[in-house]
N, C-alpha and C positions, 0 to 999 in steps of 0.2 A: 504493500500500500504506500510505503514511503516513496517508492519510485514514481507511482502514479501522481502523488501530490506534488513532487518536485517537477514533474513534466507540466503540470497545470499551473503551479504557482511561481515557478522559476525563481527560487530564492537567491540565485547567484547572478541574475541578469536584470539590473545591477544587484550587488550583494545587499541584502536587507535582513538584519538579525531578527526582526519581528516576524517576518514570514518564515524564517528558519524555525523559530520557536513554535509558530503555529503548526507547522508540519510535525514537529516533535510531539506536541500535545495531541494532535489528531491520531497519530500513529500509535500513541500509548494507550488508547482506549482498549479495555480488555476484549471487547467483541467488535473487531474491526468491520465486520460485514454491515453493521448499522451505519458507520461512517460512509462506506462505499455506496450504500443505498441513498444516503443524504446527498452525496456528491453526484449521483445520477439524476437527481432532480434537475429539470432544465433551468429553472430560475437560479438554483444554487450553483450549477455549473457555470452559468453566465457570469454570476457575481465573482466566482473564484477565478474565472478566466480574465475578467477585468482587473482583478488584483494582480494576477500573474503578468499581464501586459502593462502594469503600472498605470492603467487608465483610471482605476479607482484607488485613490489615496487612502491610507489608513488614518482618516481624520473624521471627526463628526460633521464638519461642514460638507465633506464629500458625500457621506452617507445621507445627510439631510437633503442633498440635492437630488437623490434618487426617488422614484416613485415609492410611496409607502407600501410596505408588504411585510409579511411575517418572516420571509427569508432574509430580508435586509436586516430587520431587528434581531433575528437569531444570530447572524454573523457578527453584527455590531456588539451584541452582548457577550458573545464568545470572546471577542478581541478585548473587550474591557475587562472581563473576568480574569483573563490571563495577562493583563497589564500590557497589552500591545497597543491599546488606545487609552487615553485618560478617561477616568470616570467623570460624568457630568451630574453625579448624584443619583437619586432614585430614578431609574428609567421609566417607571410608571408616571411619576410627577412630570418628567420631561415630555412624555406623550400627551399628558393632559394639557400642559401649557401650549403645545402645538395645536391641540384640538380647540382650545379657547380662541387662539388667534384665527384659525380657519373659520370657526363659528361666527366670530365678530366680522371677518372679512365678508362673509356671505350676507351680512346685514348692512353693508355700506350704503346701499341704495335706499334704506329706510332709516334715516337718522333718528326718528321718534321712537323706534324700537332699539336701534343700535346703542344709543346713549345709556338708557337705563339697564340694559343687559350687560354692557361693559362695566358699569358700576357694580352690579351684582356679581359678576364673574370675577373681576379683579379686586374690588374692595372687600368683598366678603369671602368667596370661596378660595381664591388663590392666596389671599393673605392668611386665612385660617390654616390652609394646608402647608404653607411655608413656615408658619410659626413653630419653632422647635418645641415649646411647651405644650402645643396643641397637636403635635404630630400624631396622626391616627396609627393604631397598631396595624391595621390592614389598609395600605394605601390604595390597593386595587378597588376595594369596596368603597373607600372614601371618595375617590375620583369618579367611580361609577355613579355614586349618589349625587355628586356635584353635577355631573353631566345631565342626569335626569332633571335636577332642579332648574338648571339653566335652560334646558330644552323645554320644559313645561312653562317656565316663565315666558319664554319667547312665544310659545303657542298662545298664551293668554293675551299678550300684547298684540299679536296678530289678530286674535278674535276681537279685541276691543276696537282695532282699527277697521277691520273688514265688516263686522257686524254692527257696530255702533258709531263708526266714524269718529272715534275719540282716542285719546291717548292716556297713559297711565297717570299723568299729572292731574287729569280731570276725572279720575275714577270715582264712582258712586257705589254706595253700599249695595243697592239692588243689582248692580252689574256683577259684583262678586257673588252675591247669593244665587243669581241665575247661572253663573258659570259653574259653581261648585255643586249645584243641584242636578245638573245635567251632564251628559257625556260619561266618559270612562272614569274610573276611580283614580287614575293617575293625575287627574286635574287637581287633586288635593295637594299636590306638591307646590302649587302657587301660594299656599298659606305662608310658607317660609319666606317667599319673595315679598309678599305684602307686609309681613311682620318685620322683616329686616328693614325695609324702607322706613317704617315707622320708628324702629329703634335707632336708625341712623340719622333721624331728623329730616329725612328727605320728604316724607309725606305724613299725613295724619294716620290715626289708628282706625282700623276696620274690624268688624266681627268676621271671623273666618271659622265656620263650623266644621267639626269633624264628621266624617261618615262613620256610622257604627257598623262594625264587621257583622255579617250575617251569621256566621258560625265559626267555631274553632275546630279545624281538622284534628281528629284524635285517632290514632291507630290502636286497635284492640290489642290486649295482651297476647291473645292467641296468634294474631297475625304477626306481631313483633317477634314472638318466639319462633314462628315458622320461618321467618326471614333470617333470623340468627342462625337457625339450623342449616338453611340453604347456603348462607355465606361460609359456614365452616366446611360443608361437604362438597360444594360444587367446584370441582377442580377445573372446569372449563371456563370459569369466570376469571377475568383479569385480576391477578393478585392484589394490585393496588386498590381496585374497586372493592374487593372482598374486605380488605383491612379497614378502608374508609367506611364501608357499610356497617361493619361490626362496631366501630367506634361510635357511629351515629345511633345505632340501634340499642347499644348497651348503655351509653352515657347521655344521649340527648344533646351532644355538643354541636354548636353551629358548624356548618360545613366550612365557613371561613376560618374558623379556629383549627379544624382538622387539617386544612391545607397548610397551615403554618407550623405544624408539629415537627420537631426534629427527632432524630434517633436518640438524642440525649434525654428526651422526655420519656423514654422507656427505661425504667429503672429495675434492675434485678438485685434482690437482696435475700437475706436469710428467711424473711417472711414470705417470699414469693416475688413475682414480677408485677410491676405496677406501671401506670401511665399517668403522667402529670399534665392534665388539661386545665387545672385551676391552681389554687395556692397549695393544695395538698395532692398527694399521689393517690390515685384510685386503683384498687386491685384489679388485676386482669384474670379472668377465670382460666383455670388450668387447661381446659379443652381448647382454648385458643392459642396456647403457646407454641405448639409445633408449627401451625400455619404462620404465626408471627415471626418465629425464628427463620423459617424458610424464606420469607419475604425480606427480612433484613439482610440475609446473606446474598440474595439474588438481585436486589433492587438496582436498576440502572447500571448494570455492568457495561452496557454497550454504548453509552453516550458520553458526551463531554461533561456530564454532570455526575460521573461515577464516583468522584471523590467528595461530594458535598455531604452536609450533615442533615439535610431535609429528609423527613420520613417519606414524603411524596415529592421527589425531585421533578422539576418541570423540564420542558424541552430546552429552554434557554439556559446557558451555563450560569451556575451560581444561584438560580432562582427555584423557588418551590412551584409546584403546580398551582393552577389557579382555582379559585372556588368554583368558577363556571365549568371547568373541566370535570372536577369531581361531581358536581351536581348533574351534569350530563350523563356521566357513568352511572350514578346511583338511580337516576330516573329510568335509564335503560335497563335496569335490573328490576324495574317495577316498584321501586321504593318511592312513596310519597314523602318527600323530605320533611315538610312541616308536620304532617301526621305522625311520622316516625319520631321526630324530636319531642313533640308533645306527648306521645305515647310513652316514651322512655321516661320523661320527667314525671308523668302521671304515675307510673309504677314505682319509680325511685322515691318519690315524695311520700309514699306510703310506708317506707322503711327508714328513711333518714330525715331528720328535722331540717327545715329550710336553711338555717344558718350553716349547719355542717355541710349540707349538700352544696351550698353556694361555694364553700371553700374547696370542695372536691372538683366541681365542674366549672368554676369561674363565672358563675352568674351572680347577680345581686340577690340579697335575701328577699327583697321586695318582689322580684320576678318569681321566685320560688314560693313565696307566700301566696301568690295568685294561683299557682298550680295546686298548692295545698288546699286552698279554698275550693277550687273546682273538684278536687278529689274527695273533698268533705272528710278529711282525716283529723280527728281530735288530737291536740298537742300531747295529751297524756299517753297516747299510744306509741309515741316515738321511743325506740331504744337508744341507748348511748351509742355514739358513732364508733367508739372503740370496740364495744362488744360485737357490733355488726361486722366490723372488719375481721375480727377474730373468727367469727362464724364463716365468713366467706373463704378464709384460708383453709378451713377444715373441710370444705366441700370437695 
């Protein structure tokens, strides 16, 4: 494979130590056929050929000038991860900043929409995401949320202009009421836009009513146990999906948190193996250990992410898989994610008090108090968490 890479990347014409190092890193992958498959992709081959011909410089400006694509970002992040290109900080944040610029550019012909959206995007969302003290734990989720908020605010201003011939500075309460009472539930996102304008002193205050959820999806205990059995026994299912599914079904952990787990969150000790998804480590049932150990030994041997500490490595070097990727895998297995999470918490809250369960799973006690109320469990029935953990080890 080294010979093929040298023919394509031409590290000696002229000499470039960064390209030589790239070849060394690619050739060192434990399962080289995965790299060969990646190289055969037409877009990847074209990018590598441009690097070899020195038509594509190893700089962010050069990569920014290319049409946006997953292949471009994958190669860029590989080069950054191995220090062949400088880091520009969080790549998710960089992509979000570019998205904001593109969204605002698309509004250039409508200044009455462009101006308030630019204020909202730059003064609120970008400022909040850039502030170190407010840095979100999951930047992908945070930027995804910000995109939705900006998109929905833009739709609202377009609706005001097209349907009422007015602008946000002349907004009336009846117009907000009408907008929120009709159409899809995503319109509720404009609440934050309206409230932010008031808090920033740009506009007055308005009532923005919430829509009440019609029902809370809840997986039955029987369905949850059946899925756990399937995840343990079904060897044809992708191992990463099996492990992620088991963590969701057993502990009710948000998929965003599952995606961020590292191998260091799996702890083996004299009392057994546990997983740290909250402040405390939660015991892992013995029946899962063979599957977990096999997965830990085999995960990502064939990619540029083979040396990372993520429990679920992503395709891009140095990064974990995305929440969206895991959700797609879990839904493909027939798992209703919200129902599974609620079902797990509904069952766990019958055995562990809300405060202790919050420490185990990383939820707030208030959130778990709501689940306890739904499960109608009297506080006097809760065992001490220590005795429950001892019991789980004996099973």
